[in-house]
C-alpha positions in Angstrom: 5.2 -2.6 11.1 1.9 -0.3 11.2 -1.0 -1.4 9.5 -4.4 0.2 8.8 -7.2 -1.5 10.6 -8.6 -4.9 8.9 -12.5 -4.6 8.9 -14.8 -7.4 7.7 -14.9 -11.2 7.6 -13.6 -11.4 4.1 -10.6 -9.0 4.4 -9.9 -10.4 8.0 -9.9 -14.1 6.1 -7.8 -12.6 3.2 -5.3 -11.0 5.4 -4.7 -14.2 7.7 -4.3 -16.4 4.8 -1.4 -14.0 3.0 0.4 -13.9 6.3 0.2 -17.4 7.6 1.0 -18.8 3.7 4.5 -16.8 4.1 5.7 -19.0 6.9 5.2 -22.3 8.7 4.7 -21.2 12.3 2.9 -22.9 15.3 1.6 -21.0 18.0 1.5 -22.6 21.3 -1.0 -20.5 23.9 0.8 -20.0 27.2 -1.6 -18.0 29.4 -5.2 -17.0 29.0 -6.9 -14.3 30.9 -10.6 -13.0 31.0 -12.5 -10.3 32.4 -16.0 -9.8 31.7 -15.9 -9.0 27.6 -12.4 -8.9 27.8 -9.9 -11.8 27.0 -5.9 -11.9 26.4 -4.2 -15.2 25.0 -0.4 -15.1 25.5 1.3 -17.4 22.8 4.8 -18.4 21.7 6.0 -20.5 18.7 8.4 -23.3 19.3 11.4 -21.2 17.7 11.0 -18.4 20.4 8.8 -15.9 18.8 6.0 -14.4 21.4 3.4 -12.5 21.4 -0.1 -11.7 22.5 -3.7 -11.1 21.3 -6.7 -8.7 23.2 -10.1 -9.3 22.6 -13.3 -7.7 23.0 -16.5 -10.4 22.9 -19.8 -9.4 22.6 -22.5 -12.0 22.3 -19.8 -14.9 21.7 -18.6 -12.9 18.7 -15.3 -10.9 18.6 -15.9 -7.4 18.4 -12.2 -6.2 18.5 -9.0 -8.0 18.4 -5.8 -6.1 18.7 -2.1 -8.4 18.5 1.3 -7.6 19.5 4.4 -9.5 18.7 8.1 -8.6 18.1 8.6 -8.2 14.2 12.3 -8.1 14.3 12.4 -11.6 16.3 10.0 -12.6 13.5 12.2 -11.5 10.7 15.7 -12.8 12.3 13.7 -16.4 12.7 12.2 -16.5 9.3 15.0 -14.7 7.2 17.6 -17.1 8.5 15.3 -20.0 7.4 15.3 -19.3 3.7 
């Protein structure tokens, strides 16, 4: 699913609140990598969903974030639990 960028604290909070309210999901960190201002977090859900997030951190604050995960696997996992 393609989305426009979410900008601003309130918009980011609202987006996550809406997304996470739809399913019960646990993200277990698997790998963490850092290089200067950049960090990567690889994660998995106990049901098998996997993804990763890329972060640029400047002065202790996230200045940029991009995440990837398999939407089809997500839909298959959670559509069958309804």
